N, C-alpha and C positions, 0 to 999 in steps of 0.2 A: 769757517768764520768769514763773513763777508765784510767788505769795506770799500772805501774809495781813496783816491790819492790826492794829497794836498801838496802844493809847492810850499817853499819856505814862507812866502808871503801869506799863505793861508794856514800856517802852522798854529794850531790851537792847543790850549792846555789839554792834557791827555787824562783819560781815565786811569785810576790807580792800578789797574791790571792791564798792562800793555805788553803784548808778545813781540819780541824782537826776532825777526827771521831773516835769513840770507837766501837769496836766489841768484842763480848765475845771470850776470848781465853781459853787456857788450863791451868789447875792448878790454881794458885792464881793470875795470871796476865791476861792481855787483850792486844789486838792488838791496837797499837797507830799509825795511818797513817796520813800523810800529803799529801793531794791530791790537785794538782794544776790545774788551767785552762789549763796549758800547759802539763798536764798529768804526772808530776813528782809524785812519791810516795816514801815516806820514812817511813819505818815500824819499830817500836820498841816494845819490850816487857817491860811493866812497870806496876806498881801497879795501878789497876783501881781506888782504893780508893784515891790515891794521885792525879790522873788526875781529878777525879770528884771534889775533894776538891779545886783544882786549878781553874777550870772553874766556880764553884758555890760559890767561896769564898765570904763571906760578905765584904771582903776588897775592892771589886769592888763597889765603892760608887759613888754617883753623885756629891759629894761636895769636896771630898779629895782623894788623891792618897795613895797607900800603898807601903811600901818598905819591906814587909814581904818576907821571903826567903825560902819557902818550896822547897826541892830539889827532882827532878825526876831522878831516875837512869834509863838509857835506854841501851838496847842491841839488837843486831840483832835477828830477829825471825828465827825459824828453824822448819822443818817438824818433826813431832813425830809419823807419821803413821806407823803401823805395827811393827813386831818384827825385831831384827837384830842379826847377828852372832857376835862372839867374836871380830874379827877384825873390824867389823863395829861399835861395841860398843866402842872399843878403839879409833877409828877415831872420833866418836861422842863426846867422853869424851875430846879429844884434841881440837875439835872445840869449845866445851863449855868453856874450859879454855881460849882459845883465845878470845872468845866473852866476857868473864868476864874482860879480860884486856882492851877490847875496850869500856867498860862502860863509858858513858858520862853523866854528871849531867846537868839538866836543872833547872835553878834557876829563880824564879819569882822576878824581880827587882821592878816593879811597876804595879799597876792596878788601873784604874779609868774609870768611865763612863761619857762620854760627851754627848752633844746633838745629836751627829752623830754616836758615836761608843762606844763599850766597848774596852778600850785600855789596852793591856797587853804587857809588854816588858820582854822577857825571855833572860837569859844569859847562855851561855855555855863556856867551856874553849876556844873555837875557834871563837865564834861569838855572836852577839846579834840579836834577831829577834823581829820585831814589829808586833803584832797581833791586828786586828781590827774587828769591827762590830759584830753583833749578832752571826755570824757564826764563830767568832774567827779565821779569816783568817790572814795569815802572809803577810804583805805588804812591808816590807823592811828587808834586812839582812845586817849587818855590820860585816865584817870579821876583826879580830884583827891582823892577820899576813899576809894578802895577799890583792892584789888590785882587780884582776879579779874575776868575779862572776861565770863564766861558764854558764851564762844565757842571756836573751835578754837585760838586762841592759848594757852589754858590747856593744851591737849593737848601742845603743843610743849614746855612746861615739864616734862613727865614724861620726856622723852628722856634727860637726863643720868643717870637712875637705871639705865638698861639698856645703857649703852655703856662702853667702856674709859675710863680716865683719859686725857685729852688734849684738844686744841682742838676746839671745835664750831663749825661754820660755819653762818651764816644767809644763804641766798641769797634776796634780796628783803627787805632790812632795813627799808625804809620809814621810818616815824618811830620805830622801835625798840620796838614793843609786845612782841614775842617776847623780845627781849634783856632788857628790863626785868624781865619775869616770871622768866626763867631766873636772872638774877643775884640776884634777891630770894630765890629758893628755894635756889640753889646758889651762894653768894657767892664761891667759889674758882674758878669757871669761867673759862677763857680762851675768849672768843667772838670769832669773826672774821666780821664782817658785811659783805656786799657789796651795794652799791646803785649803779645806773648813773648816777643823776642827782646831780651834785655840788651843785647849788643846792638840791635837796630836802634833802640832808644839812645844808647850812648853815641852812636854815629850821627843820629839826627840832632842831638844836642850840640855836637861838635861842628857839624857842617851845614845843618839846615835851620839853625836858629831856634830849635825847640826849647832850649834853656831859657830864652827870652820870655816864652809864654808861661814859664813856671815862676816868674816873678810877679808879684801882685801889682796890678795896675793902680793908677791914681784913684780910679772909681772902686777899687777893691776886688776886681776880678782876677781870676787865676786859673791855670791848668794844673791839676794834680795828676801826675803820671803814676800808673799802676802796672806792674809787670805780672802777667798771668793770663789764664784762659777767661775771656770775657763771658763765656757761656756757663762758667762754673756757678753753682748755686750759692757760693759764698760771696759773689759779687752783688752788693746791695748798698743801699744808703738808708740811714735812719729817717723814717718818714716817707721813703721812696724817692725816686727820681722824678723831676718835673718832665723830663724828656730823655729819650735814648736814641742816639743816632747809631744805626747798624750798618757797617761797611766792612763785612767780613768775607774775604776771598782767600782761596788757596789754589795754586796751580792754574790760575786764570778762570776759576769758577767760584760761584757762590758756595759757601760751605754747605755740605749736604744736610746738616742739621737744620738749616734755615728753610728747608723744603718739607719740614715736618710740623704738623699743627701743634704738637705738644710743646715744641721749643718756643713758639710764639705765646702760648698761654703762660708759660713760665716767665718769659720776659715781661709780659703785661703785669704779672704779679709784683714786679719790682717798681712799678710806677706809683706815684701818689695819685689821689683822686684827680681826674681830668688831665692826667699826664698822657703823653703821646709817644709813639714810636715813629721814626722816619727812617726808611730803609732804602738802600741802594740794592735793587733786585737784579742788577746785571742787564745784559743786552737781550735782544730779541731771540737769540739762540742759546741763552743761558739756561741750562736745565740739567739736573742730575739724570744719570741713566737709570738709577733705581730710586723710586719714590715710594715711601711707605711699604717697602718690600716688593714692589711691583716694577718690572722693567718697562720703561716708557721710551718712545721715540724722541729724538731731538725736536725742539720746538721749530715750528715753521714761521716764517716772517711774511705770510701772505697779506694780512691786513693790519698788522700792528696793534691788535687788541690785547687787553691785559691777560686774556685767557691763554695766551701763548707763553706766559712766564710762570713756571711752576712755583717760584717763591711767592708770587702774588696769589696764586691759587691756594697755597697753604694758608696765607694770611687771610684770604677771604673766608675760608672755612673756620678759622679761629675767631674772626670778628665779623660775623654776618651782619650786613647793613651798617657797619661802622668802619669802613675802609675806603680810602680814596686813593687814586692812582694818577699817574701822568707818565708820559713818555717824552724824553727830551727830543728836540728836533734833530734832524739829520746833521745839521751843522754843529751840534753840540754833543753828538755821540750816541743818541738814541737809547740811552739808559732808561730802564723802567724804574720808577720810584714809587714807594707806597707810604701812606700816612694813616695811622690808626686814629680812631675816634670819629665823632660826627664830622661831616664836611664843614670846615670853618666858613664864616662869613667872608667870602673872598674879597668883597669891596673893602671891608674894614681891615682885613689882613693887608691888602695892597696899600692902604693909606698909611700904615705904620712901618713899612720897610722901604729902604732906599732903592733907587734904580740900580741895576736892572731887574731887581726882584719884584718890583711892582707889577710888571707884566707877567712875570713867570708864575707868581702865586695864583693868578687868575685861571691858570690852565689845569688846576686840579679838578677832578671829577669823581663822583662816587662809583665804587665797584658794584656790580650786580652780585647776586649770590651764585655760588658754584657748588654743585653737589658731586 
């Protein structure tokens, strides 16, 4: 999986699937990188001992959670190759002083192992992050002082503007990032969120403010939380859903069922007339090794076209001529997104959503057919 390195000043909201890896660094530290399906990378220099103690902590238990608070000091990494002249040394010293000022503490708020996930919630001065599963991927981020995430979550918040009035489902609720944005912009919405992990929901209510979204707004909107498999045929709404947001990942990959045509046909049957699906299809290298029973190579990122993404390929077969797609820019993670139904009137859509969505919605384009 490819990516690039951001300093703390360039730290952006991360994709809900972020792989945390350790590699040997210089001196007493090591490189701490967050790699996303959408190719975001956030690199810090931290104590390797502290990180290892965090991920292997005995407080991650199967029966109870922990509120222990080890703190991880992070700062931007820098090149140390070769010797330097006096002016360069002075410049480097100044950079180091600035980096020290940028240090940010990561505090472990809670840790618990459920039937489905190892659940960790980290707190920073600016945000809280929900980390899940055996790979310790980040599935949700809650910012303390801003609304927009600068990632694909913002795109989901534009869906209510182009679907009929009615309930909107979120398949893959996580810590509620998408639901929070939607209710902030469209406070009368009825949202139905599905999450398979009940303990994850409990911890999100306790530490990520999910319970606030379950209270009816002044305008009558609310998030109803459901525990279970979102792809189960029992998941439905009377009269159908106006829209369904699909954000289902496991182990850093789109669920394999989402690369099967039949899955999308079944999900489409759950929509009311003129309803739409909006889907996070993962990054440019996101693909199952086995698709429709055939072993396929990993996707290539040669030109960034939609045919590189097997989830969009399956969608294009399910909805020929009625599928739109876009790819988030490099600065926002490079996720592929898909939207079912006829291509909306982009000018009209842009006129009824707030910034920064006004520019974002104009970037949708129709998919060709794929055989």
